[in-house]
N, C-alpha and C positions, 0 to 999 in steps of 0.2 A: 517564432523563428529567431534562432540565435546566430550571431556572427555579424561581421561588419557588413556583409552583403550576401544575399542568396538569390538564386535565379531559377527559373523554370528550365527543365530539360527542353531543348529546342525541338527534339523529334517526338518525344512522348507527350509534350505539353503537360507534364506531371510536376506537381509541387515537390515530389520526393527528391528530384534531382537537386533541388536547392539545399537539401540537407544531407547530401550523400557523403559517404565516407571517402577519404582520400583514395582508397583503392577502388571504390565504386564509381566515383565521378571521374572517369577517364576523359582524356581529350577526345573530342568528337569532331569528325569531319562530316559536313552535310553530304548526304548521299552515301557515305561510307562510315556511318556511325558505329563505334565500337559498342558492343552489348555488355552492359555491366551486370546482367542478370545473375551471372555466376556468383559474384561477390555479394549481391543482395540476398541470394538464396543462402549464402553462408551466414549472413547476419541473421536471417530468419531462423536458420538452423540453430544458431547460438541462443536465440530467444526462446525457441521451443524446447531446447535441451536443458535450459536452466531450470532448476527446481527450487522452490522456496520451501523452507521448513514450515511446520504447522504454525498457525496463528497463535498469538499470545493467549487469547481466551480459550481457544480450542484445546491447547495443551493443558491449561489449568483445569478445564472442565473434565477432560479425560482422566486426569489424575484424581480429581475429587470424586468423580462418579465411581471409579474403581475402589477407592477407599471406603466410600459409603456402602457400596455393594458388598464388600467383605464384611463390614461391621453389621449390616442388616442381615446377611446370611447367617452369621454367627449367632446373633440374638434370636433369629427365627428358629434355628435348629435347637438352641439352648432352651427356648420357650417350650417347644414341643417335648423335648426330653424331660424337662422339669414337670410338665403337666402329666405325662405318662408315668414317670417315676412316682410322683405324689399319689396319683390314683392307685397305682399298684401297691404302694406301701400302705395306703389307707384301707384299701379293700382287702388285700390278701395277707397283710401282716398285722395291722392293728385290729381290724374286724375279724380276721381269721377266716375269711370266705375262701371258697375254692371256685375255680372256673368250671361252671356247669353248662350243659347245653342250653338251659333256659336263660342263662345270663349272656350267652354269646351275642345275641342281637343287640342287647343294651350296651355291652362293653364295646362292640364294634362301632356303634353309633357315637359313643363317647370318644373313642380313639379318632374317628373321622372328624368329630368336632374339634379335637385338639389339633389335628393335622390342618384343618381349615384355618384355625387361628394362626398356626405357624406360617401358612402360606400368605395369609392376610398381612401378618407382620412384615413378611418379606416384601410383599407388594407395596405396603405403605413406606417401608424403609428405603427401598431402591428408588432413586429419583428418575423414574422413567419419563416424567414430564419435563425433564431438563432439556432434552433435544427439541421438544415441542416449543418450550419457552425461547430457546435460542433461535429456532427457525422463525417463530412469530415475530420476535424482536427484530431480526435481520430483514425479514420480508416487509414488515411494516416500515422500517427505517428506509429500506431501499426505495419503496414506493414514494415515501415523503421526500427523499433526497432528489428525486426526479424534478420536483418543483424548485429545488435549490440548485439546479443546473449540475447535478452530479449523477451521471449515468454509471451505475455500479455494475461491473462485469463479473466480479468475484465476490460472493457474499462475505467471506471472512475478512476481506479488505476493509469492510465497513467498521467492524469492531477493532481491527488492528489500528486503524487511524486514530482511534481514541487514545491509544497508548503512544502515539508518535512523540518523539523527543527532538526530532530534527526534520526540517524541510529544506531540500535543495531545490530552489525555484529558478526557472528561466526568468529573463527580464522582459524581453519584447513580447507584448501581448498579454503577459501574465501579470506583471507589475505595472506595465504601461498600457496605454490605450491602443497601441498598434495602429495609430493613425498618424503617419509620419508626414512632415512637411519640411522643406528646406527653408531655414530662417537666416542662415549666414552663409557667406561664400567668399572665396579668395580667388579673384580672376585678374590675370595680367598684373600681378604684384599689388593689387588693390584689395583691401579688406572691406567687404560690404556687410553691414549689420541688418540689411533688409534686401528684398529682391531688387537687383540692379535694373537699370533701363537698358533694354537690349540694343537700342539705337546708339547708346554711348559706348558700346563695346565694338572693337575692331570687327569688321564684317567677316574676315577670314577666321578669326578666333571664335566669333559667335557661331558661325556655321559649323565649325569643328565640334564645338560643345553640343550643339543640337544633334549632329549626326552621332556623336559618341553616346548620347543618352538614348536616342531613338533606336539605334541599331544594336547597341550593346546592352539592351534590356530584353528580358523575355517578351516575345511578341504576345504572350497571353496576359501580360501585365498592361493594364490600360485604365483610363479614368473615364467614367461616364457620368452624365448629368443625373442628378437625383430628381425623379418625377415629383417628389414631395416638396421640393424646394430647399432641402437642407444641404449639408456638405455633399460634394460630388462623391460618387461611389468609387472606391479604390478596389479594383479587381486584380487579383494576382499578388505577386510579391510586394509587400508594403514599402520596402526600401526603394524598389524600382518605381513604384507609384509616386513616391516623394520626388524622385528625379523627374518623372514625367510631369508632375504638378509644377515643378520648377520651370519647365519649358512653357507650360500654359500660363504660369504667372508672369512670364516675360512676354506674353501675348504672341507666342509662336505656336506652330503646329508640328507635332511629332509624327502624325499620321501621314503627312505628305512625304516625309523622308522614308517611312516604312514602305510606302507605295513605290518609291524609287528604288529601294533596296529590299525586296521581299525576302522572307525568311529562307525560301528555297535557294536563293542565290548567295547565301553566305558561304564563304569558302571554307572557313575553319571556325570552330567554337571550342574554347577552353572553358568548360563549366566551372562554377564555383566549387571549391571544397575547403575543408578546414585547414589544410596545409598552406595552400597558396594565398588564401584570404582574398582572392580576386577572381574575376572572370574576364575573358577577352573574346573578341569576335574579329574575324578578318573578312574584309569585303574587297571586291575589285572595283576600283574607281571608274565610273563610266566615261568621264571626259578623257582620261588617259588610260588606255587599255593595258598599258604595260606597268601600271601602278597598282599595288595592293596596299591597303591601309588596315592597320591593326588598331583597334580600340580596346582600351583596358580600363577597368574600374574596380576598385576594391578598397580595403582598409588603407587609410591615408598613410600611416607610418610605414606600411609595407610597400605600397606602390611608389611613394616618393623616393625610396631608396633605389628603385629601379630606373628612376629618371636621371638622364644626363643633361637634359635641356628643359627650358621653360619658356613659354611664349610671353613676350612683353606686350605692352599696350598697342603696339603697332603690328602685332601678329608675327613678329620676328623671333626666331629661336635664339635664346641666349644660354650660355653655359650654366649648368645648375650644379655647382660644386657641392662637396660634402659640407662645407661650412655654411653655404646658403641653405642646404637641406636642413641642417640643425637649427638655423635661424627660423625657418618656416615651421618646424616642429614646435619650437619653444614659443614663437610669437603668434602662430595661427592655430595649429592643431591642438596644442594643449589648452589654450584658452577656450576653444570651442568645446573640447571634451570636459573641461571643468564646469562649463555651463550645462552639462548633461546632454550634449549633442553627439550624435553618431557622425563621425567624419569619414567622408568618401572622397577619394582622389580620382580624377578623370585624366587619362593620358592617351597618347596615340603614337604611332610610328608608321612611316611610309617605306615601302620596299619598291625600288625603281631599278630600271635597267640602264638608263643614261642620265647624264647631267645630275649626278648625285649631290644633294645639298648637305650641309653640315650635320643636320639631324636625320638624314635619310640613310637607308642601308641598301646595299645591292641585292637585287632579287635573285641574282645568279647563285645557285648552290644553296638556296634556303631550304632547310629541312623543317617542315611545319611540325614534325613530331618532336623536335628538339626544343621543348618548351622553354628551358632555362635561357637558351640563346635568343630565341624569338622575343621573349619578354625581358629584354635588356636594352639599355640606352634609349629609353622612352622619352617622350617630350610631354611635360606636364601641361595640361590645359587649365584645370581649376581644381579647387578643393571646396567642398560644400559641407555645411553642418546641418544635420537633419535632427529635428526635434521630435521626440516621442514622449509626450507628457505622461507623468505618473497618474494612474487612476486616482480619482479623488478619495475613493473608499479604501485604498490599499494601506496608507499609513496607520489608520485605525485598526485594520485587520491584523497587521503585523504586530501592533502593540498588544492586541488581544492574545496573539500567539505567544509573545514573550511573557506576558502576565500568566499564561497557562503553562509555562515551563518548557516551551517549544523554541528551539533555536532556529532562526530562519537564515539560510545562506543563499546568496545569489551566485548562480553559475551561468556566465554569459560569454559570448564570443566578442563582445565589444571592447573598445579601448579601455585601459585600466582607469583613466581619469573619468571617462564617461560613466563607467560602472560605479566608481566611488561616489560620483555626484548623485546618481540615481539612488544608490543605496542610502546615502545620507538623507535624501528627500523622503524615502520610504520609511526610514527609521531603522533599517538594518544595521547601519553604523550610527551609534549614538555618542554624543559628546561625553568624554570622560571614561569611555569603555575601551578596553584593549582589543579592538577589532582588527584582525589581520586581513590585508588586501594583497592578493598575489596574482601574477600573471601565470598562464599555463606553463611556460618554460621554467620559471622560478619554482613553481609548485613541484614540477617533476624533479628539479635539481635537489629539492629538499627532501623528497620522499623516496628517492632511489639511492641504493648503496653503490659501492664502487663497481660492482658488476653490472649495474644498470637495472637491477631488479627492484621492484617496489618492496620496501621494508616496512613491516607493520610497526616496528619500534620507532622508526623515523616518522611514519604517518601519525602516530600518537602524539608527537611533539607539535604537529601542524594543525590538525583538524579541530581541536577544542577551541582555539581562538580564531580560526578562519571564518570570515564572514562574506568575503567576495572573492570569487575566482574568475578573473577576466582573461580574455584572449584564450579561452579554453576550447579544447576539442571534445568530441563525444567520448574519446578514450579517457581524457582527463576526468570527465564526469563519472565514468564508470569506476575509475581508480579511487576517486574520492568517496563514492557511495560504498564501494566494497570495503574501503579502509575504515569507514565509520562503523559499518555493521559488524565487521570482524573484530573491532577493537574491544579489548577488555579493560580499557582505561576507565576508571571510575567504579562506582558500586554496582552498576548494572549496565548491560549492553544496550546500545542505542536502538531505537525503532525509527527507521528513516523513511520519509516520503520524498518522492522525486517527481518533478514535472519534466516533460519532454515532448517534442513534436516531430523530431527528425527520424529518418530511417535508422541511423546509427545510434539513436538514443534507446533503441530496443533493449540491448543488454543491460543498460543502467536501470531502465524501468523494470525489467524482469528481476534484477538483483535486489532492488529496493523492497522493503517490506510492503510498501504501498506505492504503486506507480500511477501517476496522473498523466494522461495524454490529453493534448489539446483537441477539442472537438471541431474547431474551425480550421486551424492551421496545421493540425497534426496529420501525419501520414498514416497509411493503413498499417504499416509495420509497427509504428509506435502505438497505435490503438490496440493492435493485437497483443502487444507485450504488456499493456497496462492493466491495472485493476479497476480504475475508475476513469471515466472520460469527462472532462470539464466541457460542457456544451457551450459555455460562454468564454472560455479561455481566461477566466478571471480568478485572481488569487483569493478573493473573498469567498469563492465557492469552496476552496480548500479549508478555510476556517469553519465553514458550515459542516464540512465533512468531519472535521475534528469534533464538533459539537455532537453530531449524530453518532459518531463512533463511541464517544464517552457515554452518550445516552444509552446506547446498546449495552455497553459494559455495566452501567449502573442498573439497567433494567434486569439484566441477568442476576446481578448482585441482590437486587430487591427481591426477586423471585426466590433466590437461594435462601435469603434471610427468612422469608416467610415459610418456605417449604421445610427447611431444616428444623424450624421451631415446631411445626406440626409433626415432622418425623420423630423428633426426640420425644415429644409428649406422647404420641400415639404408641410408639414402640415401648417406651418405659411403662406406660399404663398397662399395656398387654403383658409385658414381662413381669412386672411386680404383681399384677393381678393373678398371673399364673402361679407365682411363688406364694402369695398370701391367701387368696381365696380360691385358688385352683381353677380359675376361669378369668377371662378378660371382661372387664366392665363394658367394653365396647364390642358389640357383636361384629361378625365378619362383614355383613352387608352394610352396617353403619360405617365401619372403617373404609370400605370401598367408596361410600358416598363422600366421606371426608377426603379420600384420595382424589376423587373427581374434582372436589372443590380446590384442593391445593395444587393439582396438576393442570388440568385443562383450562378451567375457568380462571384460576389465578394467573396462569402464564399469559392468558389473553388480556387480562386486566392490567397486569403490571408491565407487560411488554409494549404497551401502547402509550406510554407517557411521552409527552413532547419535550424536547430539549429546551433548556433555559440558559441564559448567560452565566448563571452560577457555575455551570460546568467548566467554564473557561477561567474560573478564579481559583483553580487548584492545579497542582502539579500532576503529571501523568502517573499512572500506577506503576509502570515499569514491568519488565519481563518477569522478574523473580519475586515480586511482591505477592504475598499470599492472597488468593481469591477471597478467602474468608478473613476479612480485616479484623482488627481488635474491636472496633466499634460493632461490627456485625456479630462477632462472637459474644460480645457483652450483651447485645440485644437478644440473641438466641437463648443464651443461658438465663438471662433475667426473666424473659417472658415464659420460658419453659418452667422456671421455678414457680411463677404465679399460677400457671395453668395446672401444674402437677399438685400444688397445694390445694387449689380449689377442688379438683377432682377427688383428691384424697379425703378432704373434709366431707364432700358430698357422699363419697362411697361409704365411709365409716360412721359419720355422724349425721348425714343428710336425712336419713329416715326420721330421726328424732327432731332435728331442727325444723324440718318442713312438714312434720306430722303426716308421714306417708308410710305405707308398708315397706318393710325392709326387703329389698330384692335379693340380698345375699342368701336368704333362706331357701330360695328356689333354684339355686345354681345347679345342684345335683340333678334336678329334673330336666332332662333334655327337652322335653316338650312343654315346659312351663310357659304360661302366657306372659306377654310383656308386662313389666311393672312400671309404675309411675316413677319409682326411685331411679331405675336405670335409664328410663327415658329422659329424665331431667339431667342426668350425667351426660348423656349423648347430646342433648339439646344445648346445654351450657358449653360443652366443648366446641360445638359448631359455632356458637355465637362468639366465643373467645377467639376462635380462628378467624371469623369474619372481621371482627374489630381489629385484630392483629394485622389483617391485610391492609388496613388503613395505616397502621404504624409502619408497615414495611415499605411504604412509599418514600420514606426518608431513611437514608443509611449513613448520614454524616452528622448525627446528633442535632439535627434541626428540631426546634421546638414546634414550629407551625407545621403539623403534619397534614393540614388541609390546604396548604398553599398549592394553587394550580389544579386542584381537584376538579374544578368546574370546566377546565379545558380538556378533560378526558371523559367524554360521555360514555365511552365503552366501559371504563372502570365503574362509573356510577350505575350503568345498566346491569352489569354483571353482579355487582354487590347487592343491589335491591332484588334482582332476579333470583340470586342464590338464597337470600333471606326469605323470599316468598316461597321458593321451593321447599325450604326447611319447614315452614309452617304447614305446607301441604303434607309433607312426609310425616310430621308428628301427629297431625290430626287425622289424616286419612291413610297413613302408611300401613298401620295395623300389622298384620302377620308378615308382610313382605319385608318391612324394615324393623320388625320386632319392637314397635313403639305403641304407645297408647296416648290418647288425648290428654291435654293438660288444661287446668283452669286458668283464669286470668292472673291470679296470685302467683302461681307456679311459672307462668310465662314471664311475668315481671322479674322474678328472681333470676331466671335464666338470662334475660336480656341485661339485667343490672350487673350480674357477674361478668358477662361478656363485655359490657361497656367499661368495666373496671380495668380492662386491658389497656385502654387509652390513657387512663390516669396513671397506671403502672408504667406505661411507656414514657410519660413525662418525667417520672422519677429516674428512669434509666438514663435519660439525657444528662442528668446532673452528676452521674457517677463517672469518674475519670476512666478513660480507656486503659490506663496503666495497670488497673487492678486485674486485667485479663492478660494472661501470658500470650506471647506470639504464637499464632497457629502454625507451628513449625511442620506439623505433619501434612499440611496442605501446601507447603512451600517447597519449591525445588532448590536444592543447593546449587552453588556456583559450578561445582564439578559436574552435577547431573545436567545442568543447562549446557555446559561446554560439550559434554559427550553427545547430547541431543543435537547440538549444532553441528558437530563434526560428522555425525551420522547423516544429517540432512545434507551436508555438503558432498558426502561420498555418494549417496544414493541419488544420482542425478536422474535416474529413470526407474519407474516401478519394476521393470523387468530385471534390472541389474541389482539383485540382492547380494548380501555378503556371502550367502551360501553358494550362489552361482559363481561368484568371483573365486571363492576358494576351490570350487569344483574344477573350474578351468585351470587354475594354477596347479592343482593336483594332477590334472590330465597332462599339462605341459611338463611337469616335473617327471611324471612316469615315462613320457616319451623320451626325455633326456636320458633317464637311466637306461632305457632300452638301447639307445644309441651307444652309450658307454659300454654296455655289455657286448654289443655287436662289434664295437671297435677292438675289443680284446680278442675276439674270435676270428679275426681276419688279419691279413697282412696290412701294415700301415699304408703302403703305397696303394694297394687295391682299395683301401678305405678312402684315401684321398681322391682317387680317380672316380670312384663310384658314389661318393658322398652326395653329390647333387641329385642323382637319381633316387637314392634312398631317402634323402631329406625331404624330397618334394611331397610324398604322400602325407607326411606329418603336417606340413604346411597346409596341404589341401584339407586335411581333417580339421585343422584349426579354423580354416576359412568356412568349412561346413558348419562348425559350431557357431561361428559368428553369424552366418545366415539364418541358422535355426533360431537364434535368439532375437533376430530382427536387426536390420542394418541401422536403425535409428536409435537403438537402445544404448544406454551408457556402457553396458558391458561390451557391446560390439565396438564402441569407440575405443575402449581400453584394449581390446584384442587387436584392433587395427593399428593402434599406436605401437604395440609390442610385436607386430608381425615380423618374423625373422627375415632379414636380408642377408644373413650370414649364419654359419653353424651356431646353434644354440649352445650356450655354456651353462655351467652349473648355477651361476648367479642370475640367470634370466628369469625373473618373476614377473 
C-alpha cells in the first residue's frame, strides 16, 4: 500500500477504496454514498484495452523460425532436384537408357525415395520442436515459480522478466515488512522518542487523540491477539493498525469509542485519495447535540498546512502560524522522516451553533460537499512517526539486481525524506552514485513541456538517473513507466517491471513489460492487470522471477544450440550425399529418429535445468541482441565441423578403416539390405548428438559442462534412456530402421567418436568469440524494432487492424465526397436548412459500423472519438 495513509471504504469494507483514484474516491456521506463504480469501470476498461507487444523471446523465436524454415525448404527442394537431375542424367544421358514400361515401377520407386529424402530434410531442418521446448520451459518454470511465491498469470511474462533492465517497486510491504508501529510522536509541543504515558497527557487532548484514531480509521482495521503468542495480528490497513496499536500501547481501548460512535452514525466520510493525501470523518457529538466534530488524518506536511491552531499541554488551542508550522516541519517532521519514519498528522475541528470558541466554526450554512472549506482552519492534535522496517533480505536482493544490470527504482507516496532514508537502507541509493530523488510535483514539472504535455525528450533527461519518486500518484507511476519503455535513450530499449497493489495501478501494470501485483495487499483490478502475482508481497520474489526468466531464456538458447547443430549436420549430410553419392547416408526413418531425439526428448531434457546464482552475474540480453549469440554460433559451427568430418571420413574411408563392406556400392538398389557401414555412420551420428547434448548445457564458454547435472534427474534419465533405445534400434531395429547388428569393436568406435564431441567442445571454449561474425540475420535492426513497437501501440485491439481502419477512413471520405456533390446540386440555403436531416443517415451508418466491429474494440474507440458533432470537412480523417 503506497501513500502516507490509506483507508478502507466505509460502506463496501473494501481495501480498494484505500488505493482509489482521485476521481474514484469521491466524498461519501453515510447513507447517501456516492457510487464510484463508473470511474472504476473506466480504469478497468483502460486496463483491458491496453495491449502489450510481443515478448522479447517470442519475437526473436518467430523471426528465427521463419528464417530457418525458408533455408530448410530451399535445401530440401534443392536436394530433391539434384537427386532427380543426377538420376536422369546418369540413366538417360550417360547410360543412354530410355524410359520403358518395365522400368516404370523401378523409376517411380527411386523418385519416391528421393521425394521422401527431401521431405525428411525439410522435417529435420524446420525446428518444429521449438514451440514444444518453449512451452516445456515455461510450464516447468511456472510450476517451480509457485514455490518461490510467484503466481504467473501470463506465460510470456516469465521469460520477459529475464530481460528486465529496470524495476519500479513500491515501498510499503514490498521493500519493507508492512508491520507498522508508532515509535515517535509530537504531542502538545512535546517530542516523544517512545510511547508517552497517557496519564501525563491532558485529559481533553488525550481523549481527542483517542477519538480521532478510533473514529477516523476504517472500522475493518483492527488488532487481534495472536493465538500463537507472537506479535498481535494487524487486520486491515497497516497504517491504521499502527495508530490503533499506538492507542493500545498507551493502555487505552479504541473499541469502546467505536461502540459509542458506530460506523452507521458517521455523518460524513472523506475517503483517502492521492490528491488530498488525507481522510476525514464527521461525527455528531453526543453530549452536545448541536456540535459536529471533524477528525482529519493524513500526510503530515499536507495536514499541518491546513491547521490554524494547535493544542498545548493544557488542551488550549493556540495560534499555529506559518512560521510555527515551518518550525514543526524542520524540527519534527523532517527528523522523523530522515529516520525512515512515515509521518502522520492528526487534527480536528468543531462546528457549533452557539458560543463559538476561537478554533470552532459556525455550523450554520456549512456545506459538507465543499471539502476545501470544511478541511481548513483545523486544530493540530499530534504528529506521529510510524516505523516500517526494511525486510532483512531486501538489501542483498537489490544488490543482486544491480549486479545483474537491473536498475531498481522506488515509487512511493511517502514523504521524500522517508523515501530517501528507506532507499539508502535498501541500497537503491548508494554513496558516490548520482541518484536522483524527486517528488511527484517536481517530476511532473521536469517532464512536461510548456503546454503541460509529457515530453519524451524531457523524460529522457530525468529517468536514467532517477532512483526515488516520492509523493507520487498512480498517474505519476504510469507516466514514468511509459516514459522508460518508450524511450530510445541508449543502445537498446528498456524492459520494465513494475509492482503495484492499488486499483489505479492497473494502467501502469498493464503498460509495463511485466506487471507484479501484490497477492496480500493487492486489489482485484491490480491482480487482473498484472502478469505475475507475488503471493508474499516480497521484493526477493521478484529477484527469483528474474532468475527463472533468465533460466527460461537460457534453456531455449541451449535447446537452439543443440538443435541447430543437429540441423546443420543432418541437412548438409543429406545434401552433399545427394550431390556426391546420389543418396543420403542417413535414411529417412533414421533421420526421423534423430529428429525425435533433438526435438521432443532434448527439449524436455534441456528445458528442465534449475536456475543458479550465476544467472544474476551477467547483464540482461536486451531486446535487440541476437538470439543466436557469437558463442552459440561458434559452438554450432565448431561442432558441426567435427561431426561432418567424422561422417565424411566414415562414409568414404570407413569401409577400409573398419574392415567392413562398402555400403556405397548398394545405393542404387532400392531394396538392398542394411549394411554395417551405413549402420555405423548412423550410430556414430546419434552418439555424437547425444554427447553434444551434454555440451549444450553450457552456452557461455563454461569449461565444466557437468556442473549441476546431478540436480536434473530428467536430463540424466532422458540421456541414458535415449542411449538404451539406440542400442535396441541398432541391434533389433532390422528392416524398420534399416540397421544391422554391430560387434563390440564397432560399438566402441561409435561411442569413442561420439565421446570425442566432449573433448572437441573443450577446445571450442578456448577459441575467442570474436572469430565468429555477429549473427546479423537473426538480429532486428533498431528501425525494425521501432516499427514493431509502433504497430504494437497502434493495434490496441485484435479487431482493429490497419485494413479496417483504412476501410472506415475510405468509407468516411466517400461519404464526404457524396455530400460535396450533393451540395453543388442544390441551392445553398436549402442545403443549410436540410443538412442536419441529410447528415444524420451518414452518422447512423458510421455508428452501425462501430457496433458491428464491437463497442470495446480499438477501432470502435477511434470511431467514437471522431464521431461528427458538426458537418464533416475534407480534413476529417
